[in-house]
N, C-alpha and C positions, 0 to 999 in steps of 0.2 A: 474544333472541326478540322479534319485533315483533308487537304486538297489533293486532287489528282495530280500525278507527276507532270502531265502535259500542261495543266493549268499553272502549276508552279513554274514550269519552264517559260510559259508565256508571260508570267508576272516579271520574271528576271529580264526577259527580252524587252518588255515594255518599259521598265524603269531605266534600262540603259539607253533606249531610244529617246525617252522623255528627257533624260538629263543631257543628252547630246544636243537636242533641239532647244532646250530651255535657255542656254546661255547665248545662243546665236542672236546677234543684233536684229536680224530680219524678223525672227519669230517673237522677239520681245516687244515689238511694236504693237500699240493698241489698235492699229488699223486692221490687224488680223484677229479675227474673232476667236474666242476660246473654243467653241465647238469645232472650228476648222483645225485648230492646233491638236485638240484631242483626237479628232477623226484621223488626221494624218499620222499621228503617233500610233494609233490602234491599227491602221492599215499597214504601216511599215512593220509593226511587230507581228502581225498576222502573216505577212509575206515571209518574214524571217523565221517563222516557227518551224517549218519543215527544212529550212536551210541550216539551222543551228544544230550543231552536235553538242550534246550535254554529256559530261563525265559519268553521271549516274542518271538512270531513268526511274529510280525509285523515289518515293515521296520523301521530302525532307521534313525534319522536325520544325516546329514553328520558330524556335530560336535560331536554328541553322538557316532557315529561310530568311529571317530578318538580317542576319549577318551577310548572306549572299546578296540581298537587295542593297545593302550599304556598299558592298564591293562594286556592284553594277553601277550605282550612282557615282562612285568615285571614278570608274573607268569612263563613264559618259562625260563627267565634268572635266576630266583631264583632256579628252579629245576636243570637246567644245571650247575649252580654254585656249587651245592652240589656234583654233579658227578665229576666236574673238581677238586674239593678239594681232592678227592681220588687219582687222578693222581698227584696232587701237593705234596702229601705226599711222593710218590715214587721219584718225581723229587728232593725233598729236600734231600732224602737219597742219591741219586746219586751225588748231588752237594757237600754234606758233605764229601763223600768218595773221590771224585775227588780232592777236595781242600786239603785233608789230604795227598793224594798220590803225588800231584803235577801236575796232569793232567789239573787242571784248568788254568795253564799258557799256555797250548797248546790247543787253541780252533780253531774250523773251522766252516765255514758257512754251516748249514744244509739246503740243497735245498728244503726240504719238509716243514719245519717250518719257514725258512728264519730267523733263530736266530743262534747266536754263542753258540755252546755247545762243551763239551769235549767228548772224545771217550767213557768214562765210562757212561756218561749221555745218550749218544745215545744207548749204549748197554742196559741199564736198561729201557729206553723208549720203545725199541722194545720188551724187555722181558715183560714189563707191558701190552703192547697191545696184545701179544700172550696169556698171562694168561687171559686177559679180554675176548677175544673171546672164549678161551677154556672153560671158565666157563659160557658161554651163557649169559654174562652180557648185550650184545646188545639186546637180547630178553627181559631182565628185563627192559631196557630203554623203549622199545616199550610198554611193559605192563604199565610202569609208565606214559607214555603219555596218554594212554586210561584211566588209573585210575585218572589222573588229570582232564580229562573231565567229569568223573563220579562224582568225589567229588567236582569239581569246574566247574560248567557250565560257558560258556562264559559270562564275565561281572560280576562275583559274587565274585571277590577277596576282601578280607578285610585285611587291614594292622593291625598288632598288634606287641607289643613289644617282645612277645615270639619268633617270627620269627627272629628278629634281634639278640636277645640273643643267639638263636641256631646257627645262622650263625657265630657270633663272637666266640662262644665256639668251633665250628667245625674248624674255621680258626686257632684257637690257638693250635689245635692238629697237625698241619702240621709239626712243628719242632720236637715235642716229638715222633711222630710215625716215622718220617724220621730218627731220631737218633736211634730208636730201630732197624730199618731195616739195617742201615749201621753200627750197633754196632760191628759185627765181624771184619770189616776192620778198623774202626776208633779206637777201643780199642787196637787192635794189633799194629797199627801204632803209637799210643800214647806211648806204651811201647817201641817201636823201637826208637822213638824220645828221650825218657829218656835215653835209652842205648847209643845213639849217643852223647847226651849231656855229659854223664859221660865219654865217650871215648875222647871227645874233651878236657875235663879237665885233663885227664890222659896223653894224647898225643896231646899237642897243635899244633904240626906240621901238623897234619892231617886236611885237609879242609873238615870239616864234611858236609857242604852244598853241595859241588860238589860230594864227594864220597858217601854221604848218599842217593842221589836221586835214583841211580840204585838199591841200597839195598832195599829201600822202595817200589819201583815198583815191584821188584821180590817177596818180601814178600806179598805185596798186591795182586798180581795175584794168588799166591798160596792160600792165605786165601780166596780170592773171589771164586776160583774154588771149594774149599772144602765146602764153605758155600752157594753155589748156591742153594742147596736143601732147606736150611733154608730161603733163600731170596725169593724163589718162594712160599714157604708156607706162609710167611709173606704177600706177595703181594696178594695171594689168600685169606688170612684172611681179608684184606682190602676190596676186591671186593665182598666177601661173604655177606656183610651187605648192599649191594647197594639197594636192594629192601626195606629194613627197613628204610634206610635213605630217599629214595624217598617218601615212605609213610608218614614218619614223617614230612617232609617239606611240603607236600601237605596238611596234616591235619592242620598244623600251618597256612596255607593260608586261611583256611575256616573261 
């Protein structure tokens, strides 16, 4: 069965929109229903239908259409991967802090993501989502979707080494940026660890491992509360460059 040219163009637009939203941590949550996700993707695809310029308006062969769909999925995953990297920086920061405090030993199953996380990770995940929406980053993603159709019409992706170099470099920043965000807690707890180590050498009778856990948790909670403003500012600094990152990866796909 041969589809109409407009229907084929809508299919290509839908698969790119679907693959962009698919990897976003917000839309992967089980709190968002599948009908809502599908409805949002269909609405965005319909709105982009008249906006998108296609190289050919003739009907594609079935095999050619399949290859073009794969290309659209690749474009969408490349764009959404960059957005997910921004969240991964915050996840790395919460993981480092949780490991230093000792919360990483007490994990629970998050019903939204169906993964085992600590209390601190859940707190910073919710904080990151709140900052994300407060900065209208969801609007920036929608703008990025339409910008991708403007810069990259369906079926016009070109692979180059600069894109892979950019993705590798951006992935390498996860640990460094995460360490900067968690620095107030990790540095303070590192000093506490040194102090407890010296105390164990002076008074060997003290079980530092058992007695030190409540001390580290108390100090970590105090430092975390005082440094919350700095943490929110750092997270906002990460999300502030989301439009530039989206534009950069789209231009690298041209």
